[in-house]
NULO-46998 format. One line per 5 residues: number of its first residue (from 1); for each residue x, z, y of N, C-alpha, C. Coordinates in steps of 0.02 Angstrom, whole numbers, plus 50000, padded with zeros to 5 digits. Example, Ala and Ser with C-alpha at 12.3 -4.5 7.8 and 13.67 -1.06 7.14 Angstrom:
# NULO-46998
1 = 50660 50390 49716 50615 50390 49775 50660 50390 49835 | 50642 50354 49888 50684 50357 49947 50645 50394 50002
END
This chain:
# NULO-46998
1 = 53492 56286 58158 53548 56292 58166 53569 56369 58178 | 53607 56407 58156 53628 56474 58163 53685 56484 58212 | 53676 56538 58249 53729 56562 58291 53749 56623 58281 | 53817 56632 58288 53853 56693 58266 53895 56721 58325 | 53890 56788 58328 53928 56820 58369 54004 56812 58345
6 = 54058 56836 58389 54121 56837 58362 54133 56884 58306 | 54103 56943 58313 54105 56994 58262 54074 56973 58199 | 54024 56936 58204 53982 56915 58136 54025 56858 58111 | 54053 56817 58146 54088 56755 58115 54162 56791 58085 | 54189 56841 58121 54246 56865 58089 54233 56901 58024
11 = 54175 56932 58020 54158 56961 57954 54142 56915 57901 | 54106 56857 57918 54092 56805 57867 54156 56776 57845 | 54206 56771 57886 54267 56738 57868 54314 56783 57841 | 54308 56852 57852 54355 56905 57824 54417 56900 57866 | 54413 56891 57927 54471 56894 57965 54465 56938 58032
16 = 54515 56945 58072 54513 56981 58131 54483 56943 58189 | 54450 56977 58234 54417 56952 58292 54473 56916 58335 | 54530 56958 58339 54592 56927 58372 54614 56861 58352 | 54604 56851 58287 54629 56786 58256 54582 56729 58284 | 54514 56742 58284 54468 56693 58310 54486 56680 58391
21 = 54489 56729 58424 54521 56720 58490 54578 56680 58501 | 54624 56691 58455 54691 56656 58457 54677 56583 58442 | 54646 56567 58384 54631 56501 58375 54595 56464 58430 | 54555 56497 58461 54521 56461 58522 54570 56455 58583 | 54612 56509 58589 54659 56501 58648 54711 56443 58642
26 = 54732 56433 58582 54784 56381 58561 54746 56309 58552 | 54680 56304 58561 54645 56246 58554 54632 56222 58481 | 54642 56268 58437 54633 56247 58365 54552 56244 58354 | 54516 56281 58395 54439 56276 58386 54413 56274 58452 | 54359 56236 58458 54331 56222 58524 54299 56282 58546
31 = 54296 56300 58611 54270 56360 58640 54199 56357 58618 | 54166 56407 58601 54098 56413 58586 54058 56424 58649 | 53994 56407 58642 53952 56420 58691 53943 56491 58712 | 53935 56510 58774 53931 56582 58795 53868 56594 58819 | 53836 56662 58808 53782 56679 58829 53776 56697 58909
36 = 53725 56710 58941 53720 56737 59001 53760 56792 59012 | 53768 56847 58965 53813 56896 58970 53882 56885 58950 | 53908 56812 58945 53969 56791 58930 53995 56807 58854 | 53945 56819 58810 53969 56830 58741 53977 56762 58707 | 54025 56758 58666 54036 56698 58627 53977 56684 58577
41 = 53956 56622 58567 53908 56615 58508 53931 56549 58473 | 53943 56563 58414 53976 56514 58377 53922 56482 58328 | 53928 56416 58317 53881 56374 58278 53908 56375 58200 | 53859 56341 58167 53883 56326 58086 53944 56280 58099 | 53949 56231 58137 54007 56192 58147 54072 56226 58160
46 = 54065 56279 58190 54123 56317 58211 54144 56356 58142 | 54094 56382 58110 54107 56417 58043 54134 56370 57993 | 54113 56310 57985 54147 56264 57942 54217 56246 57954 | 54223 56245 58022 54295 56225 58048 54343 56284 58034 | 54320 56340 58045 54356 56400 58034 54369 56413 57962
51 = 54321 56393 57921 54334 56400 57841 54390 56347 57828 | 54394 56295 57860 54439 56233 57847 54513 56268 57866 | 54510 56293 57924 54573 56324 57949 54601 56385 57909 | 54554 56423 57883 54572 56483 57844 54595 56460 57769 | 54570 56403 57744 54590 56391 57676 54662 56349 57687
56 = 54666 56312 57739 54730 56283 57757 54793 56338 57762 | 54771 56391 57804 54820 56446 57806 54834 56477 57745 | 54785 56481 57695 54801 56518 57634 54843 56469 57593 | 54844 56405 57598 54894 56356 57572 54952 56353 57602 | 54970 56389 57658 55030 56396 57689 55044 56340 57747
61 = 54989 56304 57763 55002 56249 57813 55018 56287 57883 | 55054 56259 57925 55075 56290 57987 55011 56266 58031 | 55008 56301 58090 54957 56288 58136 54964 56220 58161 | 55016 56198 58174 55031 56124 58197 54999 56074 58146 | 55020 56087 58082 54991 56039 58036 54920 56048 58025
66 = 54887 56109 58031 54816 56115 58038 54782 56074 58092 | 54817 56079 58149 54790 56042 58211 54784 55964 58190 | 54837 55938 58155 54844 55868 58140 54788 55855 58086 | 54783 55895 58036 54734 55881 57988 54658 55892 58016 | 54649 55935 58063 54574 55937 58090 54569 55879 58128
71 = 54614 55850 58159 54610 55782 58205 54595 55732 58157 | 54628 55722 58094 54618 55679 58052 54549 55687 58014 | 54523 55745 58008 54462 55757 57974 54401 55733 58016 | 54413 55721 58087 54363 55694 58122 54354 55613 58114 | 54388 55586 58085 54397 55509 58072 54390 55493 58002
76 = 54327 55506 57974 54316 55493 57902 54334 55428 57879 | 54330 55377 57921 54349 55308 57896 54420 55281 57897 | 54464 55320 57922 54527 55309 57924 54569 55319 57864 | 54618 55282 57847 54662 55296 57793 54688 55368 57788 | 54698 55394 57734 54723 55463 57725 54789 55465 57711
81 = 54831 55423 57725 54904 55428 57713 54937 55483 57753 | 54919 55488 57815 54946 55549 57861 54931 55619 57834 | 54862 55627 57815 54846 55694 57776 54887 55705 57717 | 54896 55646 57681 54939 55657 57616 55006 55667 57628 | 55030 55645 57686 55107 55662 57708 55114 55729 57717
86 = 55071 55753 57761 55067 55823 57782 55067 55875 57720 | 55023 55853 57673 55017 55898 57611 55082 55892 57569 | 55107 55829 57565 55174 55823 57528 55231 55860 57557 | 55230 55863 57627 55279 55905 57663 55276 55977 57640 | 55213 56000 57645 55196 56075 57627 55213 56090 57549
91 = 55202 56039 57507 55218 56050 57440 55294 56054 57430 | 55334 56010 57465 55399 56012 57465 55427 56084 57486 | 55401 56109 57540 55425 56178 57570 55415 56230 57522 | 55348 56227 57487 55330 56276 57436 55374 56277 57375 | 55393 56217 57354 55442 56209 57298 55504 56239 57312
96 = 55525 56225 57372 55590 56251 57397 55595 56325 57396 | 55542 56352 57426 55526 56426 57428 55535 56457 57361 | 55491 56429 57313 55480 56447 57241 55563 56449 57213 | 55593 56399 57222 55657 56387 57194 55701 56448 57220 | 55703 56459 57288 55737 56515 57325 55722 56578 57290
101 = 55657 56598 57283 55631 56659 57257 55650 56666 57184 | 55653 56615 57154 55680 56620 57081 55747 56638 57075 | 55786 56614 57120 55864 56628 57128 55869 56708 57143 | 55829 56730 57188 55826 56794 57210 55812 56848 57155 | 55754 56823 57118 55733 56864 57063 55788 56867 57005
106 = 55820 56814 56993 55875 56814 56944 55934 56863 56970 | 55945 56856 57032 56007 56899 57060 55983 56975 57055 | 55925 56984 57075 55900 57063 57075 55894 57094 57008 | 55865 57039 56958 55859 57065 56894 55924 57080 56867 | 55982 57027 56867 56049 57045 56849 56077 57111 56879
111 = 56059 57123 56941 56091 57172 56972 56065 57243 56943 | 55999 57247 56933 55965 57299 56907 55982 57317 56830 | 55986 57260 56800 55999 57265 56725 56071 57289 56706 | 56111 57278 56751 56179 57304 56738 56198 57369 56763 | 56150 57399 56806 56159 57465 56836 56141 57517 56778
116 = 56194 57563 56768 56182 57610 56715 56153 57676 56733 | 56139 57680 56798 56098 57737 56824 56137 57803 56825 | 56198 57803 56823 56235 57871 56825 56226 57891 56893 | 56285 57886 56931 56300 57908 56996 56302 57852 57041 | 56288 57864 57105 56295 57819 57161 56371 57788 57166
121 = 56412 57826 57150 56480 57803 57155 56494 57751 57104 | 56464 57743 57042 56463 57690 56994 56404 57650 56987 | 56363 57644 57036 56297 57598 57042 56311 57535 57051 | 56293 57491 57007 56298 57419 57010 56257 57397 57072 | 56202 57426 57086 56163 57402 57139 56198 57401 57205
126 = 56223 57463 57218 56264 57474 57276 56329 57431 57283 | 56363 57431 57227 56413 57383 57227 56411 57315 57238 | 56355 57283 57214 56333 57211 57228 56317 57204 57304 | 56278 57258 57332 56256 57252 57400 56314 57253 57438 | 56370 57298 57424 56427 57300 57470 56476 57239 57459
131 = 56470 57201 57401 56520 57142 57389 56475 57085 57369 | 56460 57040 57420 56425 56980 57402 56456 56939 57357 | 56525 56936 57345 56552 56898 57301 56527 56915 57226 | 56498 56968 57209 56481 56978 57141 56414 56947 57133 | 56375 56916 57183 56318 56881 57165 56328 56817 57133
136 = 56286 56797 57094 56286 56724 57065 56267 56669 57112 | 56222 56688 57161 56199 56639 57204 56213 56654 57267 | 56222 56602 57311 56224 56607 57388 56154 56610 57418 | 56128 56667 57433 56067 56678 57456 56067 56697 57529 | 56115 56682 57568 56119 56699 57640 56057 56672 57676
141 = 56031 56609 57656 55978 56572 57695 55912 56605 57665 | 55906 56655 57624 55848 56683 57600 55833 56748 57628 | 55858 56774 57683 55854 56843 57705 55801 56839 57753 | 55764 56898 57763 55705 56896 57821 55720 56882 57884 | 55791 56896 57906 55810 56873 57968 55811 56800 57978
146 = 55813 56766 57923 55818 56693 57922 55749 56668 57886 | 55686 56670 57920 55628 56661 57886 55626 56592 57850 | 55587 56585 57796 55578 56517 57764 55536 56482 57809 | 55551 56415 57804 55516 56362 57845 55441 56370 57843 | 55417 56389 57900 55336 56392 57909 55325 56383 57972
151 = 55306 56325 57988 55288 56310 58064 55224 56339 58094 | 55219 56400 58086 55163 56435 58119 55179 56455 58189
END
């Protein structure tokens, strides 16, 4: 069995040391063994669990969903309907996000396509940004101040 320092583990996972410490602090990863010098020593099991977490994060799962999926992964003989329900919920959220992004793309494309590029006084981009009624879609719920659902 191989043991890794936190720096070695972070490098293998291509993530920040702070991320690993955070996952430990919120209970997503079990605390590793510590040396006499109080250095963390991670096992291959930690590496595999962190790969699982990283892959789940890449797929957009929230930390809460990942906690549930990790809990489920420890019970190999149990039915997988709960894991499937979590993945279905994530798929629904992704599809919703895609639809909203496509509407934003259409709106921005229309805005840019109509602008003649003369002067700012006659710029369609500025005009549309000043008057929301000129937009085809209601995209108030798509602004950065109102983040897309992501239970992280």
